[in-house]
mmCIF file of the N, C-alpha and C atoms, coordinates in Angstrom:
data_MODEL
# 
_entry.id   MODEL 
# 
loop_
_atom_site.group_PDB 
_atom_site.id 
_atom_site.type_symbol 
_atom_site.label_atom_id 
_atom_site.label_alt_id 
_atom_site.label_comp_id 
_atom_site.label_asym_id 
_atom_site.label_entity_id 
_atom_site.label_seq_id 
_atom_site.pdbx_PDB_ins_code 
_atom_site.Cartn_x 
_atom_site.Cartn_y 
_atom_site.Cartn_z 
_atom_site.occupancy 
_atom_site.B_iso_or_equiv 
_atom_site.pdbx_formal_charge 
_atom_site.auth_seq_id 
_atom_site.auth_comp_id 
_atom_site.auth_asym_id 
_atom_site.auth_atom_id 
_atom_site.pdbx_PDB_model_num 
ATOM 1   N N  . MET A 1 1  ? 198.998 254.734 -93.735 1.00 0.00 ? 1  MET A N  1 
ATOM 2   C CA . MET A 1 1  ? 199.160 254.897 -92.357 1.00 0.00 ? 1  MET A CA 1 
ATOM 3   C C  . MET A 1 1  ? 200.108 254.743 -91.572 1.00 0.00 ? 1  MET A C  1 
ATOM 4   N N  . GLY A 1 2  ? 200.470 253.356 -92.669 1.00 0.00 ? 2  GLY A N  1 
ATOM 5   C CA . GLY A 1 2  ? 201.556 253.074 -91.738 1.00 0.00 ? 2  GLY A CA 1 
ATOM 6   C C  . GLY A 1 2  ? 201.597 251.655 -91.310 1.00 0.00 ? 2  GLY A C  1 
ATOM 7   N N  . ASP A 1 3  ? 202.620 251.362 -90.716 1.00 0.00 ? 3  ASP A N  1 
ATOM 8   C CA . ASP A 1 3  ? 202.660 249.862 -89.754 1.00 0.00 ? 3  ASP A CA 1 
ATOM 9   C C  . ASP A 1 3  ? 202.154 250.068 -88.807 1.00 0.00 ? 3  ASP A C  1 
ATOM 10  N N  . THR A 1 4  ? 201.329 249.065 -88.415 1.00 0.00 ? 4  THR A N  1 
ATOM 11  C CA . THR A 1 4  ? 200.804 248.656 -87.252 1.00 0.00 ? 4  THR A CA 1 
ATOM 12  C C  . THR A 1 4  ? 200.597 248.034 -86.292 1.00 0.00 ? 4  THR A C  1 
ATOM 13  N N  . TRP A 1 5  ? 201.722 247.043 -87.218 1.00 0.00 ? 5  TRP A N  1 
ATOM 14  C CA . TRP A 1 5  ? 201.711 245.270 -86.795 1.00 0.00 ? 5  TRP A CA 1 
ATOM 15  C C  . TRP A 1 5  ? 202.508 245.685 -85.228 1.00 0.00 ? 5  TRP A C  1 
ATOM 16  N N  . GLY A 1 6  ? 203.823 246.608 -85.246 1.00 0.00 ? 6  GLY A N  1 
ATOM 17  C CA . GLY A 1 6  ? 204.992 246.881 -84.698 1.00 0.00 ? 6  GLY A CA 1 
ATOM 18  C C  . GLY A 1 6  ? 205.842 245.528 -83.993 1.00 0.00 ? 6  GLY A C  1 
ATOM 19  N N  . ASP A 1 7  ? 206.278 244.267 -85.140 1.00 0.00 ? 7  ASP A N  1 
ATOM 20  C CA . ASP A 1 7  ? 206.925 243.408 -84.885 1.00 0.00 ? 7  ASP A CA 1 
ATOM 21  C C  . ASP A 1 7  ? 208.334 243.748 -84.385 1.00 0.00 ? 7  ASP A C  1 
ATOM 22  N N  . GLY A 1 8  ? 209.126 243.250 -83.532 1.00 0.00 ? 8  GLY A N  1 
ATOM 23  C CA . GLY A 1 8  ? 210.653 243.306 -83.536 1.00 0.00 ? 8  GLY A CA 1 
ATOM 24  C C  . GLY A 1 8  ? 211.345 242.675 -84.803 1.00 0.00 ? 8  GLY A C  1 
ATOM 25  N N  . ILE A 1 9  ? 211.074 241.871 -84.976 1.00 0.00 ? 9  ILE A N  1 
ATOM 26  C CA . ILE A 1 9  ? 211.869 241.268 -86.288 1.00 0.00 ? 9  ILE A CA 1 
ATOM 27  C C  . ILE A 1 9  ? 210.508 240.356 -87.230 1.00 0.00 ? 9  ILE A C  1 
ATOM 28  N N  . ARG A 1 10 ? 210.173 241.063 -88.392 1.00 0.00 ? 10 ARG A N  1 
ATOM 29  C CA . ARG A 1 10 ? 209.610 240.259 -89.532 1.00 0.00 ? 10 ARG A CA 1 
ATOM 30  C C  . ARG A 1 10 ? 209.927 239.692 -91.095 1.00 0.00 ? 10 ARG A C  1 
ATOM 31  N N  . ILE A 1 11 ? 210.196 239.238 -90.976 1.00 0.00 ? 11 ILE A N  1 
ATOM 32  C CA . ILE A 1 11 ? 210.652 238.267 -92.158 1.00 0.00 ? 11 ILE A CA 1 
ATOM 33  C C  . ILE A 1 11 ? 209.137 237.889 -92.820 1.00 0.00 ? 11 ILE A C  1 
ATOM 34  N N  . VAL A 1 12 ? 209.445 238.268 -94.210 1.00 0.00 ? 12 VAL A N  1 
ATOM 35  C CA . VAL A 1 12 ? 209.076 238.559 -95.735 1.00 0.00 ? 12 VAL A CA 1 
ATOM 36  C C  . VAL A 1 12 ? 209.449 237.766 -96.436 1.00 0.00 ? 12 VAL A C  1 
ATOM 37  N N  . GLY A 1 13 ? 210.589 237.245 -97.113 1.00 0.00 ? 13 GLY A N  1 
ATOM 38  C CA . GLY A 1 13 ? 210.881 236.604 -97.956 1.00 0.00 ? 13 GLY A CA 1 
ATOM 39  C C  . GLY A 1 13 ? 211.256 235.267 -97.572 1.00 0.00 ? 13 GLY A C  1 
ATOM 40  N N  . SER A 1 14 ? 211.986 234.942 -98.349 1.00 0.00 ? 14 SER A N  1 
ATOM 41  C CA . SER A 1 14 ? 213.381 233.977 -98.664 1.00 0.00 ? 14 SER A CA 1 
ATOM 42  C C  . SER A 1 14 ? 214.545 233.587 -98.340 1.00 0.00 ? 14 SER A C  1 
ATOM 43  N N  . ARG A 1 15 ? 214.800 232.278 -97.779 1.00 0.00 ? 15 ARG A N  1 
ATOM 44  C CA . ARG A 1 15 ? 216.210 231.659 -97.342 1.00 0.00 ? 15 ARG A CA 1 
ATOM 45  C C  . ARG A 1 15 ? 217.274 232.767 -96.753 1.00 0.00 ? 15 ARG A C  1 
ATOM 46  N N  . SER A 1 16 ? 216.504 233.768 -95.818 1.00 0.00 ? 16 SER A N  1 
ATOM 47  C CA . SER A 1 16 ? 216.957 234.179 -95.072 1.00 0.00 ? 16 SER A CA 1 
ATOM 48  C C  . SER A 1 16 ? 217.986 233.662 -93.638 1.00 0.00 ? 16 SER A C  1 
ATOM 49  N N  . LEU A 1 17 ? 219.058 234.568 -93.232 1.00 0.00 ? 17 LEU A N  1 
ATOM 50  C CA . LEU A 1 17 ? 219.773 233.223 -91.875 1.00 0.00 ? 17 LEU A CA 1 
ATOM 51  C C  . LEU A 1 17 ? 219.362 234.936 -91.462 1.00 0.00 ? 17 LEU A C  1 
ATOM 52  N N  . VAL A 1 18 ? 218.602 234.231 -90.182 1.00 0.00 ? 18 VAL A N  1 
ATOM 53  C CA . VAL A 1 18 ? 217.902 235.382 -88.777 1.00 0.00 ? 18 VAL A CA 1 
ATOM 54  C C  . VAL A 1 18 ? 218.813 234.517 -87.692 1.00 0.00 ? 18 VAL A C  1 
ATOM 55  N N  . THR A 1 19 ? 220.402 235.390 -87.000 1.00 0.00 ? 19 THR A N  1 
ATOM 56  C CA . THR A 1 19 ? 220.342 234.796 -86.068 1.00 0.00 ? 19 THR A CA 1 
ATOM 57  C C  . THR A 1 19 ? 220.849 236.189 -84.700 1.00 0.00 ? 19 THR A C  1 
ATOM 58  N N  . ARG A 1 20 ? 220.845 235.747 -83.915 1.00 0.00 ? 20 ARG A N  1 
ATOM 59  C CA . ARG A 1 20 ? 221.699 236.328 -82.836 1.00 0.00 ? 20 ARG A CA 1 
ATOM 60  C C  . ARG A 1 20 ? 220.667 237.999 -82.268 1.00 0.00 ? 20 ARG A C  1 
ATOM 61  N N  . ASN A 1 21 ? 219.506 237.915 -82.695 1.00 0.00 ? 21 ASN A N  1 
ATOM 62  C CA . ASN A 1 21 ? 218.748 239.407 -82.520 1.00 0.00 ? 21 ASN A CA 1 
ATOM 63  C C  . ASN A 1 21 ? 218.366 238.711 -81.645 1.00 0.00 ? 21 ASN A C  1 
ATOM 64  N N  . VAL A 1 22 ? 217.548 240.395 -80.479 1.00 0.00 ? 22 VAL A N  1 
ATOM 65  C CA . VAL A 1 22 ? 217.274 240.613 -79.146 1.00 0.00 ? 22 VAL A CA 1 
ATOM 66  C C  . VAL A 1 22 ? 215.907 241.135 -79.302 1.00 0.00 ? 22 VAL A C  1 
ATOM 67  N N  . THR A 1 23 ? 214.559 240.973 -79.250 1.00 0.00 ? 23 THR A N  1 
ATOM 68  C CA . THR A 1 23 ? 213.110 241.947 -79.366 1.00 0.00 ? 23 THR A CA 1 
ATOM 69  C C  . THR A 1 23 ? 212.924 241.763 -77.785 1.00 0.00 ? 23 THR A C  1 
ATOM 70  N N  . THR A 1 24 ? 212.742 242.862 -77.069 1.00 0.00 ? 24 THR A N  1 
ATOM 71  C CA . THR A 1 24 ? 211.595 242.820 -76.483 1.00 0.00 ? 24 THR A CA 1 
ATOM 72  C C  . THR A 1 24 ? 210.487 244.286 -75.779 1.00 0.00 ? 24 THR A C  1 
ATOM 73  N N  . GLY A 1 25 ? 209.538 243.671 -75.942 1.00 0.00 ? 25 GLY A N  1 
ATOM 74  C CA . GLY A 1 25 ? 208.521 245.025 -75.711 1.00 0.00 ? 25 GLY A CA 1 
ATOM 75  C C  . GLY A 1 25 ? 208.174 245.387 -76.777 1.00 0.00 ? 25 GLY A C  1 
ATOM 76  N N  . ALA A 1 26 ? 208.306 245.072 -77.630 1.00 0.00 ? 26 ALA A N  1 
ATOM 77  C CA . ALA A 1 26 ? 207.346 245.256 -78.886 1.00 0.00 ? 26 ALA A CA 1 
ATOM 78  C C  . ALA A 1 26 ? 205.834 244.978 -78.534 1.00 0.00 ? 26 ALA A C  1 
ATOM 79  N N  . VAL A 1 27 ? 204.747 245.903 -79.873 1.00 0.00 ? 27 VAL A N  1 
ATOM 80  C CA . VAL A 1 27 ? 203.837 245.706 -79.302 1.00 0.00 ? 27 VAL A CA 1 
ATOM 81  C C  . VAL A 1 27 ? 203.257 244.642 -80.805 1.00 0.00 ? 27 VAL A C  1 
ATOM 82  N N  . GLY A 1 28 ? 204.397 244.088 -81.400 1.00 0.00 ? 28 GLY A N  1 
ATOM 83  C CA . GLY A 1 28 ? 203.822 243.123 -81.997 1.00 0.00 ? 28 GLY A CA 1 
ATOM 84  C C  . GLY A 1 28 ? 204.647 241.668 -81.659 1.00 0.00 ? 28 GLY A C  1 
ATOM 85  N N  . PHE A 1 29 ? 205.189 240.892 -82.867 1.00 0.00 ? 29 PHE A N  1 
ATOM 86  C CA . PHE A 1 29 ? 205.656 239.691 -82.376 1.00 0.00 ? 29 PHE A CA 1 
ATOM 87  C C  . PHE A 1 29 ? 207.179 240.108 -81.866 1.00 0.00 ? 29 PHE A C  1 
ATOM 88  N N  . GLY A 1 30 ? 207.936 239.068 -81.548 1.00 0.00 ? 30 GLY A N  1 
ATOM 89  C CA . GLY A 1 30 ? 209.661 239.459 -80.787 1.00 0.00 ? 30 GLY A CA 1 
ATOM 90  C C  . GLY A 1 30 ? 209.951 238.759 -82.500 1.00 0.00 ? 30 GLY A C  1 
ATOM 91  N N  . LEU A 1 31 ? 209.962 237.417 -83.428 1.00 0.00 ? 31 LEU A N  1 
ATOM 92  C CA . LEU A 1 31 ? 210.017 237.223 -83.982 1.00 0.00 ? 31 LEU A CA 1 
ATOM 93  C C  . LEU A 1 31 ? 208.609 236.755 -84.867 1.00 0.00 ? 31 LEU A C  1 
ATOM 94  N N  . HIS A 1 32 ? 208.319 237.151 -86.136 1.00 0.00 ? 32 HIS A N  1 
ATOM 95  C CA . HIS A 1 32 ? 207.202 237.174 -86.927 1.00 0.00 ? 32 HIS A CA 1 
ATOM 96  C C  . HIS A 1 32 ? 207.858 236.664 -88.443 1.00 0.00 ? 32 HIS A C  1 
ATOM 97  N N  . LEU A 1 33 ? 207.207 235.066 -88.534 1.00 0.00 ? 33 LEU A N  1 
ATOM 98  C CA . LEU A 1 33 ? 207.397 234.997 -90.133 1.00 0.00 ? 33 LEU A CA 1 
ATOM 99  C C  . LEU A 1 33 ? 206.371 234.313 -90.951 1.00 0.00 ? 33 LEU A C  1 
ATOM 100 N N  . LEU A 1 34 ? 206.027 235.799 -92.087 1.00 0.00 ? 34 LEU A N  1 
ATOM 101 C CA . LEU A 1 34 ? 204.591 236.069 -92.405 1.00 0.00 ? 34 LEU A CA 1 
ATOM 102 C C  . LEU A 1 34 ? 204.653 235.420 -93.504 1.00 0.00 ? 34 LEU A C  1 
ATOM 103 N N  . PRO A 1 35 ? 202.804 234.910 -93.917 1.00 0.00 ? 35 PRO A N  1 
ATOM 104 C CA . PRO A 1 35 ? 203.098 233.698 -94.873 1.00 0.00 ? 35 PRO A CA 1 
ATOM 105 C C  . PRO A 1 35 ? 203.722 233.654 -96.247 1.00 0.00 ? 35 PRO A C  1 
ATOM 106 N N  . SER A 1 36 ? 204.157 234.811 -96.362 1.00 0.00 ? 36 SER A N  1 
ATOM 107 C CA . SER A 1 36 ? 205.224 234.437 -97.966 1.00 0.00 ? 36 SER A CA 1 
ATOM 108 C C  . SER A 1 36 ? 206.951 234.001 -97.357 1.00 0.00 ? 36 SER A C  1 
ATOM 109 N N  . ALA A 1 37 ? 207.303 234.177 -96.310 1.00 0.00 ? 37 ALA A N  1 
ATOM 110 C CA . ALA A 1 37 ? 208.854 234.033 -95.681 1.00 0.00 ? 37 ALA A CA 1 
ATOM 111 C C  . ALA A 1 37 ? 208.559 232.470 -96.109 1.00 0.00 ? 37 ALA A C  1 
ATOM 112 N N  . SER A 1 38 ? 209.181 231.706 -96.274 1.00 0.00 ? 38 SER A N  1 
ATOM 113 C CA . SER A 1 38 ? 209.900 230.096 -96.793 1.00 0.00 ? 38 SER A CA 1 
ATOM 114 C C  . SER A 1 38 ? 211.341 229.965 -96.545 1.00 0.00 ? 38 SER A C  1 
ATOM 115 N N  . GLY A 1 39 ? 211.215 228.939 -96.111 1.00 0.00 ? 39 GLY A N  1 
ATOM 116 C CA . GLY A 1 39 ? 213.008 228.375 -96.712 1.00 0.00 ? 39 GLY A CA 1 
ATOM 117 C C  . GLY A 1 39 ? 213.849 229.174 -95.446 1.00 0.00 ? 39 GLY A C  1 
ATOM 118 N N  . ASN A 1 40 ? 213.532 229.829 -94.103 1.00 0.00 ? 40 ASN A N  1 
ATOM 119 C CA . ASN A 1 40 ? 214.496 231.080 -93.382 1.00 0.00 ? 40 ASN A CA 1 
ATOM 120 C C  . ASN A 1 40 ? 214.721 229.653 -92.364 1.00 0.00 ? 40 ASN A C  1 
ATOM 121 N N  . VAL A 1 41 ? 216.013 230.339 -91.781 1.00 0.00 ? 41 VAL A N  1 
ATOM 122 C CA . VAL A 1 41 ? 216.665 229.619 -90.649 1.00 0.00 ? 41 VAL A CA 1 
ATOM 123 C C  . VAL A 1 41 ? 216.643 230.868 -90.112 1.00 0.00 ? 41 VAL A C  1 
ATOM 124 N N  . TYR A 1 42 ? 216.340 231.071 -88.412 1.00 0.00 ? 42 TYR A N  1 
ATOM 125 C CA . TYR A 1 42 ? 216.395 230.814 -87.284 1.00 0.00 ? 42 TYR A CA 1 
ATOM 126 C C  . TYR A 1 42 ? 217.229 231.210 -86.307 1.00 0.00 ? 42 TYR A C  1 
ATOM 127 N N  . GLY A 1 43 ? 218.351 230.988 -85.916 1.00 0.00 ? 43 GLY A N  1 
ATOM 128 C CA . GLY A 1 43 ? 218.999 230.759 -84.303 1.00 0.00 ? 43 GLY A CA 1 
ATOM 129 C C  . GLY A 1 43 ? 219.692 232.022 -83.661 1.00 0.00 ? 43 GLY A C  1 
ATOM 130 N N  . GLY A 1 44 ? 219.680 231.604 -82.422 1.00 0.00 ? 44 GLY A N  1 
ATOM 131 C CA . GLY A 1 44 ? 220.383 232.091 -81.380 1.00 0.00 ? 44 GLY A CA 1 
ATOM 132 C C  . GLY A 1 44 ? 219.627 233.516 -81.354 1.00 0.00 ? 44 GLY A C  1 
ATOM 133 N N  . ASN A 1 45 ? 218.306 233.376 -81.131 1.00 0.00 ? 45 ASN A N  1 
ATOM 134 C CA . ASN A 1 45 ? 217.130 234.824 -81.132 1.00 0.00 ? 45 ASN A CA 1 
ATOM 135 C C  . ASN A 1 45 ? 217.072 234.570 -79.832 1.00 0.00 ? 45 ASN A C  1 
ATOM 136 N N  . VAL A 1 46 ? 216.732 235.872 -78.909 1.00 0.00 ? 46 VAL A N  1 
ATOM 137 C CA . VAL A 1 46 ? 215.869 236.475 -78.097 1.00 0.00 ? 46 VAL A CA 1 
ATOM 138 C C  . VAL A 1 46 ? 215.017 237.056 -78.088 1.00 0.00 ? 46 VAL A C  1 
ATOM 139 N N  . ALA A 1 47 ? 213.118 236.518 -77.673 1.00 0.00 ? 47 ALA A N  1 
ATOM 140 C CA . ALA A 1 47 ? 212.166 237.320 -77.921 1.00 0.00 ? 47 ALA A CA 1 
ATOM 141 C C  . ALA A 1 47 ? 211.898 236.957 -76.392 1.00 0.00 ? 47 ALA A C  1 
ATOM 142 N N  . ARG A 1 48 ? 211.385 238.128 -76.183 1.00 0.00 ? 48 ARG A N  1 
ATOM 143 C CA . ARG A 1 48 ? 210.789 238.139 -75.024 1.00 0.00 ? 48 ARG A CA 1 
ATOM 144 C C  . ARG A 1 48 ? 210.327 239.448 -74.359 1.00 0.00 ? 48 ARG A C  1 
ATOM 145 N N  . GLY A 1 49 ? 208.753 239.069 -73.333 1.00 0.00 ? 49 GLY A N  1 
ATOM 146 C CA . GLY A 1 49 ? 208.083 241.058 -73.434 1.00 0.00 ? 49 GLY A CA 1 
ATOM 147 C C  . GLY A 1 49 ? 207.589 241.410 -74.241 1.00 0.00 ? 49 GLY A C  1 
ATOM 148 N N  . ASN A 1 50 ? 206.940 240.439 -75.637 1.00 0.00 ? 50 ASN A N  1 
ATOM 149 C CA . ASN A 1 50 ? 206.322 240.503 -76.317 1.00 0.00 ? 50 ASN A CA 1 
ATOM 150 C C  . ASN A 1 50 ? 205.295 240.779 -76.374 1.00 0.00 ? 50 ASN A C  1 
ATOM 151 N N  . ALA A 1 51 ? 204.221 242.278 -77.451 1.00 0.00 ? 51 ALA A N  1 
ATOM 152 C CA . ALA A 1 51 ? 202.542 241.564 -77.104 1.00 0.00 ? 51 ALA A CA 1 
ATOM 153 C C  . ALA A 1 51 ? 201.976 241.119 -77.986 1.00 0.00 ? 51 ALA A C  1 
ATOM 154 N N  . GLY A 1 52 ? 202.436 240.248 -79.056 1.00 0.00 ? 52 GLY A N  1 
ATOM 155 C CA . GLY A 1 52 ? 201.907 240.204 -80.147 1.00 0.00 ? 52 GLY A CA 1 
ATOM 156 C C  . GLY A 1 52 ? 200.630 239.154 -79.997 1.00 0.00 ? 52 GLY A C  1 
ATOM 157 N N  . SER A 1 53 ? 199.967 239.241 -80.927 1.00 0.00 ? 53 SER A N  1 
ATOM 158 C CA . SER A 1 53 ? 198.319 238.346 -80.746 1.00 0.00 ? 53 SER A CA 1 
ATOM 159 C C  . SER A 1 53 ? 198.373 239.016 -82.520 1.00 0.00 ? 53 SER A C  1 
ATOM 160 N N  . LEU A 1 54 ? 197.530 237.602 -82.871 1.00 0.00 ? 54 LEU A N  1 
ATOM 161 C CA . LEU A 1 54 ? 197.130 237.784 -84.239 1.00 0.00 ? 54 LEU A CA 1 
ATOM 162 C C  . LEU A 1 54 ? 196.734 235.791 -84.879 1.00 0.00 ? 54 LEU A C  1 
ATOM 163 N N  . PRO A 1 55 ? 195.249 236.258 -85.566 1.00 0.00 ? 55 PRO A N  1 
ATOM 164 C CA . PRO A 1 55 ? 194.676 235.045 -86.173 1.00 0.00 ? 55 PRO A CA 1 
ATOM 165 C C  . PRO A 1 55 ? 195.573 233.974 -86.449 1.00 0.00 ? 55 PRO A C  1 
ATOM 166 N N  . GLY A 1 56 ? 195.973 232.866 -86.162 1.00 0.00 ? 56 GLY A N  1 
ATOM 167 C CA . GLY A 1 56 ? 196.122 231.879 -87.425 1.00 0.00 ? 56 GLY A CA 1 
ATOM 168 C C  . GLY A 1 56 ? 197.814 231.931 -86.416 1.00 0.00 ? 56 GLY A C  1 
ATOM 169 N N  . CYS A 1 57 ? 197.923 232.449 -85.175 1.00 0.00 ? 57 CYS A N  1 
ATOM 170 C CA . CYS A 1 57 ? 199.048 231.873 -84.501 1.00 0.00 ? 57 CYS A CA 1 
ATOM 171 C C  . CYS A 1 57 ? 198.377 232.289 -83.374 1.00 0.00 ? 57 CYS A C  1 
ATOM 172 N N  . SER A 1 58 ? 199.226 231.210 -81.859 1.00 0.00 ? 58 SER A N  1 
ATOM 173 C CA . SER A 1 58 ? 198.850 231.415 -80.279 1.00 0.00 ? 58 SER A CA 1 
ATOM 174 C C  . SER A 1 58 ? 198.198 232.923 -80.533 1.00 0.00 ? 58 SER A C  1 
ATOM 175 N N  . ALA A 1 59 ? 197.221 233.255 -79.435 1.00 0.00 ? 59 ALA A N  1 
ATOM 176 C CA . ALA A 1 59 ? 197.089 233.844 -78.550 1.00 0.00 ? 59 ALA A CA 1 
ATOM 177 C C  . ALA A 1 59 ? 197.949 234.051 -77.383 1.00 0.00 ? 59 ALA A C  1 
ATOM 178 N N  . THR A 1 60 ? 198.714 233.030 -76.770 1.00 0.00 ? 60 THR A N  1 
ATOM 179 C CA . THR A 1 60 ? 198.810 232.870 -75.859 1.00 0.00 ? 60 THR A CA 1 
ATOM 180 C C  . THR A 1 60 ? 200.561 232.512 -76.105 1.00 0.00 ? 60 THR A C  1 
ATOM 181 N N  . ASN A 1 61 ? 200.865 233.098 -77.539 1.00 0.00 ? 61 ASN A N  1 
ATOM 182 C CA . ASN A 1 61 ? 202.548 232.896 -77.921 1.00 0.00 ? 61 ASN A CA 1 
ATOM 183 C C  . ASN A 1 61 ? 202.557 234.397 -78.215 1.00 0.00 ? 61 ASN A C  1 
ATOM 184 N N  . VAL A 1 62 ? 202.910 235.327 -77.584 1.00 0.00 ? 62 VAL A N  1 
ATOM 185 C CA . VAL A 1 62 ? 203.298 236.652 -77.853 1.00 0.00 ? 62 VAL A CA 1 
ATOM 186 C C  . VAL A 1 62 ? 204.445 236.976 -78.383 1.00 0.00 ? 62 VAL A C  1 
ATOM 187 N N  . GLU A 1 63 ? 205.989 235.785 -78.180 1.00 0.00 ? 63 GLU A N  1 
ATOM 188 C CA . GLU A 1 63 ? 207.028 236.256 -79.030 1.00 0.00 ? 63 GLU A CA 1 
ATOM 189 C C  . GLU A 1 63 ? 207.095 235.650 -80.032 1.00 0.00 ? 63 GLU A C  1 
ATOM 190 N N  . PHE A 1 64 ? 206.977 234.580 -80.737 1.00 0.00 ? 64 PHE A N  1 
ATOM 191 C CA . PHE A 1 64 ? 207.406 234.102 -82.013 1.00 0.00 ? 64 PHE A CA 1 
ATOM 192 C C  . PHE A 1 64 ? 205.940 233.902 -82.313 1.00 0.00 ? 64 PHE A C  1 
ATOM 193 N N  . CYS A 1 65 ? 205.944 234.068 -84.261 1.00 0.00 ? 65 CYS A N  1 
ATOM 194 C CA . CYS A 1 65 ? 204.692 233.324 -84.794 1.00 0.00 ? 65 CYS A CA 1 
ATOM 195 C C  . CYS A 1 65 ? 205.412 233.202 -86.089 1.00 0.00 ? 65 CYS A C  1 
ATOM 196 N N  . ASP A 1 66 ? 205.299 231.256 -86.745 1.00 0.00 ? 66 ASP A N  1 
ATOM 197 C CA . ASP A 1 66 ? 205.712 231.060 -88.067 1.00 0.00 ? 66 ASP A CA 1 
ATOM 198 C C  . ASP A 1 66 ? 204.075 231.138 -89.043 1.00 0.00 ? 66 ASP A C  1 
ATOM 199 N N  . GLU A 1 67 ? 204.409 231.807 -89.854 1.00 0.00 ? 67 GLU A N  1 
ATOM 200 C CA . GLU A 1 67 ? 203.045 231.775 -90.432 1.00 0.00 ? 67 GLU A CA 1 
ATOM 201 C C  . GLU A 1 67 ? 203.857 231.207 -92.169 1.00 0.00 ? 67 GLU A C  1 
ATOM 202 N N  . GLY A 1 68 ? 204.991 231.429 -91.857 1.00 0.00 ? 68 GLY A N  1 
ATOM 203 C CA . GLY A 1 68 ? 205.952 230.698 -93.325 1.00 0.00 ? 68 GLY A CA 1 
ATOM 204 C C  . GLY A 1 68 ? 205.453 228.853 -93.311 1.00 0.00 ? 68 GLY A C  1 
ATOM 205 N N  . THR A 1 69 ? 206.463 228.817 -94.855 1.00 0.00 ? 69 THR A N  1 
ATOM 206 C CA . THR A 1 69 ? 206.364 227.441 -94.714 1.00 0.00 ? 69 THR A CA 1 
ATOM 207 C C  . THR A 1 69 ? 207.867 226.792 -94.994 1.00 0.00 ? 69 THR A C  1 
ATOM 208 N N  . GLY A 1 70 ? 208.143 225.805 -94.731 1.00 0.00 ? 70 GLY A N  1 
ATOM 209 C CA . GLY A 1 70 ? 210.160 225.304 -94.616 1.00 0.00 ? 70 GLY A CA 1 
ATOM 210 C C  . GLY A 1 70 ? 210.133 226.197 -93.381 1.00 0.00 ? 70 GLY A C  1 
ATOM 211 N N  . ASN A 1 71 ? 210.184 227.287 -92.899 1.00 0.00 ? 71 ASN A N  1 
ATOM 212 C CA . ASN A 1 71 ? 211.409 227.701 -91.445 1.00 0.00 ? 71 ASN A CA 1 
ATOM 213 C C  . ASN A 1 71 ? 212.181 227.341 -90.879 1.00 0.00 ? 71 ASN A C  1 
ATOM 214 N N  . THR A 1 72 ? 212.756 226.502 -90.617 1.00 0.00 ? 72 THR A N  1 
ATOM 215 C CA . THR A 1 72 ? 213.182 226.135 -89.480 1.00 0.00 ? 72 THR A CA 1 
ATOM 216 C C  . THR A 1 72 ? 214.122 226.626 -88.400 1.00 0.00 ? 72 THR A C  1 
ATOM 217 N N  . SER A 1 73 ? 214.496 226.360 -87.372 1.00 0.00 ? 73 SER A N  1 
ATOM 218 C CA . SER A 1 73 ? 215.040 226.970 -86.529 1.00 0.00 ? 73 SER A CA 1 
ATOM 219 C C  . SER A 1 73 ? 216.590 225.190 -85.881 1.00 0.00 ? 73 SER A C  1 
ATOM 220 N N  . ASN A 1 74 ? 217.255 226.341 -85.655 1.00 0.00 ? 74 ASN A N  1 
ATOM 221 C CA . ASN A 1 74 ? 218.866 225.656 -84.918 1.00 0.00 ? 74 ASN A CA 1 
ATOM 222 C C  . ASN A 1 74 ? 218.775 225.189 -83.834 1.00 0.00 ? 74 ASN A C  1 
ATOM 223 N N  . GLY A 1 75 ? 217.385 225.504 -82.892 1.00 0.00 ? 75 GLY A N  1 
ATOM 224 C CA . GLY A 1 75 ? 217.573 225.244 -81.781 1.00 0.00 ? 75 GLY A CA 1 
ATOM 225 C C  . GLY A 1 75 ? 217.877 225.682 -80.659 1.00 0.00 ? 75 GLY A C  1 
ATOM 226 N N  . ASP A 1 76 ? 218.163 226.597 -80.806 1.00 0.00 ? 76 ASP A N  1 
ATOM 227 C CA . ASP A 1 76 ? 219.598 227.041 -80.013 1.00 0.00 ? 76 ASP A CA 1 
ATOM 228 C C  . ASP A 1 76 ? 218.351 228.503 -79.588 1.00 0.00 ? 76 ASP A C  1 
ATOM 229 N N  . ASN A 1 77 ? 216.974 229.205 -79.368 1.00 0.00 ? 77 ASN A N  1 
ATOM 230 C CA . ASN A 1 77 ? 216.113 230.484 -79.815 1.00 0.00 ? 77 ASN A CA 1 
ATOM 231 C C  . ASN A 1 77 ? 216.001 230.151 -78.499 1.00 0.00 ? 77 ASN A C  1 
ATOM 232 N N  . PHE A 1 78 ? 215.593 231.415 -77.765 1.00 0.00 ? 78 PHE A N  1 
ATOM 233 C CA . PHE A 1 78 ? 215.157 231.632 -76.605 1.00 0.00 ? 78 PHE A CA 1 
ATOM 234 C C  . PHE A 1 78 ? 213.793 232.589 -76.233 1.00 0.00 ? 78 PHE A C  1 
ATOM 235 N N  . LEU A 1 79 ? 212.728 231.435 -76.964 1.00 0.00 ? 79 LEU A N  1 
ATOM 236 C CA . LEU A 1 79 ? 211.641 232.204 -77.166 1.00 0.00 ? 79 LEU A CA 1 
ATOM 237 C C  . LEU A 1 79 ? 210.270 231.680 -76.331 1.00 0.00 ? 79 LEU A C  1 
ATOM 238 N N  . PRO A 1 80 ? 210.669 232.402 -75.189 1.00 0.00 ? 80 PRO A N  1 
ATOM 239 C CA . PRO A 1 80 ? 209.735 231.428 -73.979 1.00 0.00 ? 80 PRO A CA 1 
ATOM 240 C C  . PRO A 1 80 ? 208.007 230.764 -74.050 1.00 0.00 ? 80 PRO A C  1 
ATOM 241 N N  . ASP A 1 81 ? 207.484 231.205 -75.070 1.00 0.00 ? 81 ASP A N  1 
ATOM 242 C CA . ASP A 1 81 ? 206.127 230.829 -75.404 1.00 0.00 ? 81 ASP A CA 1 
ATOM 243 C C  . ASP A 1 81 ? 206.372 229.835 -76.678 1.00 0.00 ? 81 ASP A C  1 
ATOM 244 N N  . ARG A 1 82 ? 207.585 229.308 -76.718 1.00 0.00 ? 82 ARG A N  1 
ATOM 245 C CA . ARG A 1 82 ? 207.506 228.382 -78.103 1.00 0.00 ? 82 ARG A CA 1 
ATOM 246 C C  . ARG A 1 82 ? 207.838 226.727 -77.664 1.00 0.00 ? 82 ARG A C  1 
ATOM 247 N N  . MET A 1 83 ? 208.331 227.067 -76.244 1.00 0.00 ? 83 MET A N  1 
ATOM 248 C CA . MET A 1 83 ? 208.561 225.927 -75.640 1.00 0.00 ? 83 MET A CA 1 
ATOM 249 C C  . MET A 1 83 ? 207.954 224.866 -74.750 1.00 0.00 ? 83 MET A C  1 
# 
């Protein structure tokens, strides 16, 4: 059937550096760290106007979802629903 999540950026692994990306208009989340994601750092990203929704993540937060463990931000992301 294929991928139906439609995330702008989906992180599934560990120890990635996710920087300076822009996601708009995704059917899913702008930035989504799945349960398998751990020890990742994200910074300088912009996610706005996405439509994500998932049990386990805030239904009002359509830009960002972190279901993983030990993921951190360096603080300069623009994820409006995260603030």
